[in-house]
C-alpha positions in Angstrom: 3.2 -35.5 -46.8 4.8 -33.6 -43.9 2.4 -30.7 -44.4 -0.6 -33.0 -44.2 0.7 -34.4 -41.0 1.2 -30.9 -39.5 -2.4 -29.9 -40.4 -3.8 -33.1 -39.0 -1.9 -32.7 -35.8 -2.8 -29.0 -35.5 -6.5 -29.8 -35.8 -6.1 -32.6 -33.3 -4.4 -30.4 -30.8 -6.7 -27.5 -31.1 -9.3 -27.1 -28.3 -11.6 -25.1 -30.7 -12.3 -25.4 -34.4 -9.2 -24.1 -36.3 -9.7 -21.9 -39.3 -7.9 -22.5 -42.6 -6.3 -19.0 -42.4 -4.9 -19.8 -39.0 -3.4 -23.1 -40.2 -1.9 -21.4 -43.2 -0.4 -18.6 -41.1 0.9 -20.6 -38.2 2.2 -23.5 -40.3 3.5 -21.3 -43.1 1.6 -23.3 -45.7 -0.2 -21.6 -48.6 -4.0 -21.2 -48.1 -4.9 -23.2 -51.2 -2.6 -26.1 -50.1 -4.2 -26.1 -46.6 -7.7 -26.3 -48.2 -6.6 -29.2 -50.5 -4.9 -31.1 -47.7 -7.9 -30.8 -45.4 -10.2 -32.1 -48.2 -7.8 -35.1 -48.5 -7.8 -35.7 -44.7 -11.6 -35.5 -44.6 -11.8 -38.1 -47.3 -9.3 -40.4 -45.5 -11.4 -40.1 -42.2 -14.8 -40.3 -43.9 -15.5 -43.9 -42.9 -13.7 -43.9 -39.6 -14.8 -43.5 -36.0 -13.5 -40.0 -35.9 -13.9 -37.4 -38.7 -12.8 -33.9 -39.5 -15.8 -31.6 -39.6 -16.2 -28.0 -40.5 -18.0 -26.2 -37.6 -18.0 -22.6 -36.5 -16.0 -21.6 -39.6 -13.1 -23.9 -38.7 -12.2 -27.6 -38.6 -12.1 -30.0 -35.7 -12.0 -33.7 -35.0 -15.3 -35.3 -33.8 -16.7 -38.7 -33.5 -18.9 -40.1 -36.2 -22.5 -39.4 -35.1 -23.6 -42.8 -36.1 -21.6 -44.5 -33.3 -22.6 -42.1 -30.5 -24.8 -44.6 -28.6 -21.9 -47.1 -28.5 -19.6 -44.5 -27.0 -22.0 -43.4 -24.3 -20.2 -45.4 -21.5 -16.9 -43.6 -22.3 -18.2 -40.1 -22.3 -19.1 -38.1 -19.2 -22.3 -36.3 -20.2 -21.8 -32.6 -19.4 -23.8 -30.7 -22.0 -24.5 -27.0 -21.5 -27.9 -27.0 -19.8 -30.5 -24.9 -21.7 -33.9 -24.5 -20.3 -37.0 -23.9 -22.5 -36.8 -20.2 -21.6 -33.1 -20.0 -22.7 -33.7 -22.0 -25.9 -36.6 -19.6 -26.8 -34.5 -16.5 -26.4 -31.5 -18.1 -28.1 -33.7 -19.1 -31.1 -35.1 -15.5 -31.3 -31.6 -14.1 -31.3 -30.3 -16.6 -33.8 -33.0 -16.0 -36.3 -33.4 -12.3 -35.9 -29.8 -11.0 -35.1 -28.8 -8.4 -34.4 -31.7 -7.8 -32.2 -32.5 -5.6 -29.2 -33.9 -6.7 -25.8 -37.2 -4.8 -26.6 -37.6 -6.7 -29.9 -37.1 -10.0 -28.1 -39.7 -8.9 -25.6 -42.1 -8.0 -28.4 -41.7 -11.5 -29.9 -41.8 -13.5 -26.6 -44.0 -11.3 -24.4 -41.7 -11.9 -21.5 -38.8 -10.0 -20.1 -35.6 -11.6 -21.5 -33.1 -10.0 -19.0 -32.2 -13.2 -17.1 -32.1 -15.3 -20.2 -29.8 -12.8 -22.0 -27.5 -12.7 -19.0 -27.3 -16.5 -18.8 -26.7 -16.9 -22.5 -23.9 -14.3 -22.5 -22.3 -16.2 -19.5 -22.5 -19.4 -21.4 -20.8 -17.8 -24.4 -23.7 -18.4 -26.8 -24.6 -14.8 -27.4 -22.8 -11.5 -27.2 -23.4 -7.8 -27.5 -22.9 -6.7 -31.1 -23.0 -3.0 -30.7 -25.9 -0.5 -30.2 -28.9 0.2 -32.4 -29.0 3.6 -34.1 -32.3 4.5 -32.4 -33.1 6.7 -29.4 -31.6 5.3 -26.2 -29.1 3.3 -28.3 -30.1 -0.1 -26.9 -27.7 -3.0 -27.1 -27.9 -5.4 -30.0 -27.4 -9.1 -29.4 -26.1 -11.8 -31.7 -24.9 -15.4 -31.5 -21.3 -16.3 -31.1 -18.9 -18.7 -32.7 -19.4 -20.9 -29.6 -23.1 -21.0 -30.5 -22.2 -22.5 -33.9 -19.8 -25.0 -32.3 -22.3 -26.0 -29.6 -25.0 -26.8 -32.2 -22.6 -28.3 -34.8 -23.2 -25.6 -37.4 -20.7 -24.1 -39.8 -22.5 -20.9 -40.3 -25.9 -19.3 -39.6 -27.0 -20.4 -43.0 -27.1 -23.9 -41.6 -29.9 -23.1 -39.2 -33.1 -24.9 -40.1 -35.7 -22.7 -41.8 -38.1 -21.1 -39.3 -40.4 -18.1 -39.5 -39.5 -16.0 -36.4 -39.4 -12.6 -37.9 -40.0 -9.7 -35.6 -43.6 -8.8 -35.2 -45.1 -11.9 -36.7 -45.8 -13.6 -33.4 -46.8 -10.5 -31.5 -50.4 -10.6 -30.5 -52.8 -7.7 -30.4 -52.4 -7.5 -26.6 -48.7 -7.0 -26.5 -48.9 -4.0 -24.3 -49.2 -1.3 -26.9 -52.8 0.0 -26.9 
């Protein structure tokens, strides 16, 4: 019972989703026990106003989405603002990562420099290394913050979309 209380309180206190391995290590509770107790807690919170959800590879408390309209007066709306331009570049990175700036340009047909800089500043994407091609261009990928922001546990939770490199590139993409 004490272990379950510790896990519940640790998830409650954490500013970001907390991983099972972190709970196990910091609370000195076996990994399997942490997993079992989180499942019990999730069941206990299943029909309440707050729930324990797995997002970004960890667990956090969040309100039940079905009551969000009723809570609107209590929440200051400060979502990360993403323009259409930023959303397009973010989607391209999310579905094609790791990806270079040139590949993003080939898909969109527009220079992604400003969007990439803004998405990095917002913590939604990061540099994932360099491509093993001439010039060694930077590779971009989404971050854990991207998963948290969109309420995803992993990239496998992204809705299916066909955004493969080259499929949306028109005949007049600049290479003649």
